[in-house]
C-alpha positions as CSV (number, residue, x, y, z in Angstrom):
1,X,27.5,19.7,-6.9
2,X,30.4,17.8,-8.4
3,X,32.7,18.8,-5.2
4,X,30.2,17.9,-2.4
5,X,31.9,16.4,0.3
6,X,30.8,12.7,1.5
7,X,27.9,13.4,4.6
8,X,29.4,12.6,7.7
9,X,26.1,11.4,8.9
10,X,24.3,8.2,7.8
11,X,20.4,7.3,8.8
12,X,20.3,5.3,11.6
13,X,18.4,2.9,9.8
14,X,18.8,2.7,5.6
15,X,16.1,0.8,5.5
16,X,13.3,3.0,3.4
17,X,12.0,0.2,1.3
18,X,8.2,0.3,-0.6
19,X,7.7,-3.2,0.6
20,X,8.0,-5.2,2.9
21,X,8.6,-2.0,4.7
22,X,10.9,-1.3,8.1
23,X,9.7,-2.6,10.8
24,X,8.5,-0.1,13.9
25,X,11.7,1.5,16.0
26,X,13.2,-0.3,18.7
27,X,11.9,-4.1,16.5
28,X,13.7,-7.0,17.7
29,X,13.0,-10.6,17.0
30,X,12.4,-10.6,21.1
31,X,9.1,-9.2,20.2
32,X,7.8,-12.6,19.1
33,X,9.1,-14.3,21.6
34,X,5.5,-15.3,22.9
35,X,4.4,-16.3,19.4
36,X,1.8,-18.9,19.4
37,X,4.1,-21.5,18.0
38,X,3.4,-25.5,17.8
39,X,-0.1,-25.5,18.3
40,X,-3.3,-25.2,16.0
41,X,-4.5,-21.9,14.8
42,X,-8.0,-23.2,15.5
43,X,-7.0,-23.9,19.1
44,X,-8.7,-21.4,21.4
45,X,-6.1,-19.4,22.2
46,X,-4.8,-19.7,18.7
47,X,-8.1,-17.8,17.5
48,X,-8.5,-15.2,20.2
49,X,-5.3,-13.8,19.0
50,X,-6.5,-13.6,15.0
51,X,-9.7,-12.2,16.7
52,X,-7.7,-9.6,18.3
53,X,-6.0,-8.6,15.2
54,X,-9.5,-8.6,13.8
55,X,-10.4,-6.3,16.9
56,X,-7.3,-4.1,17.0
57,X,-7.6,-2.9,13.6
58,X,-11.3,-1.8,14.0
59,X,-10.8,0.1,17.1
60,X,-7.8,1.7,15.7
61,X,-8.9,2.6,12.2
62,X,-12.2,3.4,13.5
63,X,-13.8,0.8,11.5
64,X,-17.6,0.4,11.7
65,X,-18.8,-1.9,13.8
66,X,-21.3,-3.1,11.2
67,X,-18.7,-3.7,8.6
68,X,-16.9,-7.5,8.4
69,X,-12.8,-7.6,9.0
70,X,-11.3,-11.2,8.0
71,X,-7.6,-12.2,7.6
72,X,-7.0,-13.7,4.4
73,X,-4.0,-15.6,2.3
74,X,-2.4,-13.8,-0.2
75,X,-1.2,-10.4,0.9
76,X,-3.1,-7.6,-0.2
77,X,-3.6,-9.3,-3.8
78,X,-5.4,-12.4,-2.4
79,X,-7.7,-10.3,-0.6
80,X,-8.7,-7.9,-3.5
81,X,-8.4,-11.1,-5.8
82,X,-11.3,-12.6,-3.3
83,X,-13.6,-9.5,-3.7
84,X,-12.8,-9.3,-7.5
85,X,-13.6,-13.0,-8.5
86,X,-16.8,-13.4,-5.9
87,X,-18.8,-10.1,-6.8
88,X,-17.6,-8.9,-10.3
89,X,-20.1,-9.2,-12.8
90,X,-23.3,-8.3,-11.0
91,X,-23.6,-5.0,-12.8
92,X,-21.4,-2.9,-15.3
93,X,-18.0,-2.1,-14.1
94,X,-15.3,0.3,-13.8
95,X,-11.6,-0.4,-13.1
96,X,-9.4,3.0,-12.5
97,X,-6.0,2.6,-12.9
98,X,-2.9,4.9,-12.6
99,X,0.1,2.4,-12.2
100,X,0.8,-1.0,-12.0
101,X,-1.3,-2.7,-9.2
102,X,-4.4,-1.0,-10.8
103,X,-3.7,-2.2,-14.3
104,X,-3.1,-5.5,-12.4
105,X,-6.9,-5.5,-11.0
106,X,-7.8,-4.2,-14.8
107,X,-6.3,-7.3,-16.2
108,X,-8.1,-9.7,-13.4
109,X,-11.6,-8.3,-14.3
110,X,-10.7,-7.7,-18.4
111,X,-8.9,-10.8,-19.7
112,X,-9.4,-13.5,-16.5
113,X,-12.8,-13.1,-16.0
114,X,-13.7,-11.5,-19.3
115,X,-16.4,-9.2,-18.3
116,X,-17.6,-7.5,-21.6
117,X,-18.7,-4.8,-19.5
118,X,-16.0,-3.4,-18.1
119,X,-14.7,-0.2,-18.7
120,X,-11.0,0.6,-17.5
121,X,-9.5,4.3,-17.0
122,X,-6.2,5.2,-17.0
123,X,-3.5,7.6,-16.6
124,X,-0.1,8.0,-16.3
125,X,2.3,7.7,-13.6
126,X,2.3,10.9,-11.5
127,X,-1.2,11.2,-12.8
128,X,-4.7,10.5,-11.7
129,X,-8.2,10.4,-14.0
130,X,-11.4,12.8,-13.3
131,X,-12.5,11.3,-10.7
132,X,-15.7,13.5,-11.2
133,X,-16.3,11.7,-14.0
134,X,-16.9,8.3,-12.5
135,X,-20.8,6.8,-12.8
136,X,-21.3,5.2,-9.3
137,X,-23.9,2.8,-10.9
138,X,-21.6,0.5,-11.9
139,X,-19.2,-1.4,-9.9
140,X,-15.5,0.9,-9.4
141,X,-12.3,-0.9,-8.6
142,X,-9.4,1.8,-7.4
143,X,-5.8,2.0,-5.7
144,X,-6.4,4.9,-2.7
145,X,-2.4,5.2,-2.8
146,X,-0.7,3.8,-6.2
147,X,2.5,2.5,-4.0
148,X,4.5,2.5,-7.5
149,X,3.4,6.1,-8.9
150,X,3.3,8.1,-5.5
151,X,-0.3,9.0,-6.6
152,X,-3.2,8.9,-3.9
153,X,-6.6,9.9,-4.3
154,X,-7.3,13.4,-2.3
155,X,-9.7,12.4,-0.4
156,X,-13.8,10.6,-0.7
157,X,-15.3,13.3,-2.0
158,X,-16.3,12.0,-5.8
159,X,-17.6,8.4,-4.0
160,X,-21.2,9.0,-4.3
161,X,-23.1,8.7,-1.1
162,X,-26.0,7.0,-2.7
163,X,-24.0,4.7,-5.1
164,X,-25.7,1.4,-6.4
165,X,-22.6,-0.1,-7.4
166,X,-19.7,-1.5,-4.9
167,X,-16.7,1.1,-4.3
168,X,-13.8,-1.6,-3.9
169,X,-10.2,-0.2,-2.4
170,X,-7.3,-1.4,-3.1
171,X,-5.8,0.7,0.7
172,X,-2.4,-0.9,0.9
173,X,0.3,1.5,1.3
174,X,-2.8,3.9,2.8
175,X,-4.5,2.4,5.7
176,X,-2.6,3.5,8.9
177,X,-1.4,6.5,6.8
178,X,-4.2,8.7,5.7
179,X,-7.7,9.1,6.6
180,X,-10.2,6.3,4.9
181,X,-14.0,7.3,4.7
182,X,-15.0,3.8,5.7
183,X,-18.6,4.9,5.3
184,X,-17.9,5.8,1.3
185,X,-16.3,2.2,1.0
186,X,-17.7,-1.1,0.5
187,X,-14.8,-3.1,-0.1
188,X,-11.2,-2.3,1.7
189,X,-7.7,-4.5,1.6
190,X,-4.4,-3.9,2.5
191,X,-1.7,-6.2,3.8
192,X,0.7,-6.1,7.2
193,X,3.9,-5.7,5.7
194,X,3.3,-2.0,4.3
195,X,2.2,0.9,6.9
196,X,2.7,-1.4,9.9
197,X,5.4,-2.8,8.6
198,X,4.4,-6.5,9.2
199,X,5.3,-9.6,8.0
200,X,4.1,-10.7,4.5
201,X,1.4,-13.4,3.0
202,X,-1.4,-12.3,5.0
203,X,-4.4,-9.6,3.8
204,X,-6.7,-7.8,5.5
205,X,-10.2,-7.7,3.9
206,X,-13.2,-5.6,4.9
207,X,-16.4,-5.8,3.9
208,X,-19.6,-3.1,4.4
209,X,-22.9,-4.6,4.4
210,X,-23.7,-3.3,0.9
211,X,-20.7,-5.8,0.0
212,X,-22.0,-8.9,2.2
213,X,-25.4,-8.3,0.5
214,X,-23.8,-8.4,-3.1
215,X,-21.9,-11.7,-1.9
216,X,-25.7,-13.5,0.1
217,X,-27.3,-12.5,-3.2
218,X,-25.2,-13.1,-6.3
219,X,-23.7,-16.2,-7.5
220,X,-20.7,-15.7,-10.3
221,X,-21.2,-17.5,-13.4
222,X,-17.1,-19.3,-12.9
223,X,-15.8,-21.7,-10.5
224,X,-14.0,-20.0,-6.9
225,X,-11.0,-21.5,-5.4
226,X,-11.5,-22.1,-2.0
227,X,-9.6,-19.4,-1.0
228,X,-11.8,-17.3,-2.5
229,X,-14.8,-18.6,-1.3
230,X,-16.8,-16.5,1.7
231,X,-20.4,-17.6,1.5
232,X,-21.9,-21.2,2.6
233,X,-25.1,-22.2,1.9
234,X,-26.0,-18.6,0.4
235,X,-24.7,-16.8,3.4
236,X,-21.7,-15.2,4.7
237,X,-19.2,-17.1,6.8
238,X,-19.1,-15.4,9.3
239,X,-16.3,-17.5,10.7
240,X,-14.0,-16.0,8.4
241,X,-14.2,-12.7,10.3
242,X,-13.6,-13.7,13.5
243,X,-10.6,-15.1,13.1
244,X,-11.5,-18.6,11.6
245,X,-8.8,-18.2,8.5
246,X,-9.6,-20.5,5.3
247,X,-5.9,-21.6,5.5
248,X,-3.1,-21.5,8.2
249,X,-1.8,-18.5,9.1
250,X,1.8,-17.9,10.2
251,X,1.0,-17.3,14.2
252,X,4.8,-15.5,13.9
253,X,3.6,-13.0,11.3
254,X,0.1,-12.6,13.8
255,X,2.7,-12.2,16.5
256,X,4.3,-9.7,14.8
257,X,1.6,-7.6,13.7
258,X,0.1,-7.6,17.3
259,X,3.4,-6.1,18.3
260,X,3.1,-3.3,15.8
261,X,-0.5,-2.9,16.4
262,X,0.6,-2.6,20.0
263,X,3.2,0.2,18.7
264,X,0.3,2.1,17.0
265,X,-1.8,2.6,19.9
266,X,1.8,3.7,21.6
267,X,2.4,7.1,19.5
268,X,-1.1,8.1,19.4
269,X,-3.0,5.6,17.4
270,X,-4.1,6.3,13.7
271,X,-3.7,10.0,14.1
272,X,-0.2,9.2,15.5
273,X,0.4,7.4,12.4
274,X,-1.2,10.1,10.1
275,X,1.5,12.7,11.4
276,X,4.7,10.7,11.1
277,X,4.0,9.9,7.6
278,X,3.0,13.6,7.1
279,X,5.9,14.6,9.0
280,X,8.5,12.1,7.0
281,X,6.7,13.4,3.9
282,X,7.7,16.9,4.5
283,X,11.1,16.4,4.9
284,X,11.4,15.0,1.4
285,X,8.8,18.1,0.2
286,X,11.7,20.6,1.9
287,X,14.5,19.0,-0.1
288,X,12.9,18.7,-3.2
289,X,11.7,22.5,-3.2
290,X,15.6,23.5,-3.1
291,X,16.7,20.7,-5.3
292,X,17.5,21.9,-9.0
293,X,18.0,18.1,-10.1
294,X,14.6,16.2,-8.4
295,X,10.6,16.6,-8.3
296,X,8.1,14.6,-7.5
297,X,6.7,12.4,-10.1
298,X,3.1,13.5,-9.0
299,X,3.6,17.2,-9.4
300,X,0.2,18.0,-8.6
301,X,0.7,18.6,-4.6
302,X,-3.3,17.2,-3.9
303,X,-2.3,13.9,-4.9
304,X,0.6,13.2,-3.8
305,X,1.4,10.3,-1.4
306,X,2.5,10.4,2.0
307,X,4.2,7.2,1.7
308,X,5.4,5.9,-1.2
309,X,7.0,8.9,-2.1
310,X,7.9,8.7,-5.7
311,X,10.7,11.0,-7.4
312,X,11.7,12.0,-11.0
313,X,15.3,13.2,-11.9
314,X,14.9,16.3,-14.0
315,X,18.4,17.6,-14.7
316,X,19.0,18.3,-18.3
317,X,22.4,15.7,-17.9
318,X,19.6,13.2,-17.0
319,X,17.1,13.5,-19.0
320,X,19.2,14.0,-21.9
321,X,20.1,10.3,-21.6
322,X,18.3,7.8,-23.9
323,X,15.4,6.0,-22.0
324,X,17.6,2.7,-21.7
325,X,20.8,5.0,-20.0
326,X,18.4,6.6,-17.6
327,X,17.6,3.3,-16.3
328,X,21.1,2.3,-15.9
329,X,21.9,5.8,-14.6
330,X,19.0,5.0,-11.8
331,X,20.0,2.0,-10.9
332,X,23.6,3.5,-10.6
333,X,22.5,5.7,-8.2
334,X,20.6,3.8,-6.0
335,X,23.6,1.4,-6.4
336,X,25.8,4.4,-5.1
337,X,23.7,4.8,-1.6
338,X,23.1,1.2,-1.2
339,X,26.8,0.7,-0.9
340,X,27.4,3.7,1.3
341,X,24.8,2.3,3.7
342,X,22.9,5.6,3.5
343,X,20.0,3.7,1.7
344,X,18.5,0.5,0.6
345,X,15.7,-0.5,-1.6
346,X,15.3,3.0,-3.3
347,X,14.5,2.5,-6.4
348,X,11.6,3.2,-8.7
349,X,9.5,0.4,-9.3
350,X,10.2,-1.7,-12.5
351,X,7.5,-0.4,-14.5
352,X,7.8,3.0,-13.8
353,X,9.7,5.9,-15.0
354,X,13.4,6.2,-14.0
355,X,14.1,7.5,-10.5
356,X,13.5,7.1,-6.8
357,X,10.7,5.8,-4.4
358,X,11.4,6.4,-0.6
359,X,8.9,5.0,1.5
360,X,7.6,7.9,4.4
361,X,5.2,5.5,6.4
362,X,5.2,6.0,9.9
363,X,7.8,3.0,11.0
364,X,10.5,5.2,9.3
365,X,12.2,7.7,11.9
366,X,11.8,11.5,10.5
367,X,15.7,11.8,11.8
368,X,16.4,9.2,9.2
369,X,14.9,10.6,6.5
370,X,17.0,13.9,7.0
371,X,19.8,12.4,7.3
372,X,19.3,10.8,3.9
373,X,18.7,13.7,2.0
374,X,22.2,15.4,1.9
375,X,23.4,11.9,0.8
376,X,20.7,12.1,-2.4
377,X,23.1,15.4,-3.5
378,X,26.2,13.8,-2.6
379,X,25.2,10.4,-4.6
380,X,23.6,12.1,-7.4
381,X,27.2,14.4,-7.9
382,X,29.0,10.9,-7.8
383,X,26.8,9.2,-10.6
384,X,27.3,12.4,-13.3
385,X,31.1,11.9,-12.1
386,X,31.4,7.8,-12.7
387,X,28.2,7.1,-15.3
388,X,29.4,5.9,-18.9
């Protein structure tokens, strides 16, 4: 490996960040030329565009007609926290955490809301808890796809059809790339800047009829900030789910996500985006299968993400380093690839084991990932020659 030649071909786009993610192929600022700017988002046309975002999501993702869909502030984080602060505490809860975002929701429930009847079930990076032991008499909070660990739940079979608690699912990095069993989920959240490659700060919140019932029949013991309030006079504030947002949205971001959704439909809708993510992941899988220094952080293929692909370095040269030097070496590898224009922003998440994290979602071109793979070998060979 130490005598590898520098690859001749670079990816056309070196953008493999896990969030914000690459824009859709062919995107340019001209896509925003017709943005509804300088006007109130509450004007008729502004509300029409916001409602269009909601209905396009419903159509493409196959969200049931009786589920509510809203655009909320604060990206995916804001959407999850709206649900937690508005609904938790009505019954005992379980928070499943196998990466940093799940751990963050556990912190919300246990340390901020201070719920005594909350249990936290954890697993290490690259692993997942035993889902078959989950008690569905409780509310259950979980991430469908762990962006920082490259681990996803394999399916929805473990979610009880006759559950008494709510299934509260952080689905960012999963929605538009993986099939979600909507009838198994009561609260689902995501953001535009992940699989759609949209702009940040806006979250999507989906509520099942059971979740709406919870909101209308349960009042938390703590005060709710304005941006978390989804009811008025004990009834759901329906306006939020018709595009009447709680706070002022960016109409530039709205135009951008409408453009992304149009592109999704042009490639075959959800089927097309799932197929692209699967094809992208296969490029990485084939490379890893032939590699003598790199492996998936998630060793079990059934729980391996097809968007945020997390890789660990298994070569003895690397594993013999101290933890501190492993972190430095991994950062050096990322820097080598960035300086060559081969890949940007592919370092492992700061709390995850040292390694690489490559976005394989549908806005990434498969040919670009194929072009990147030889650079990984070359970059690692350079790292071993130069790291001190």
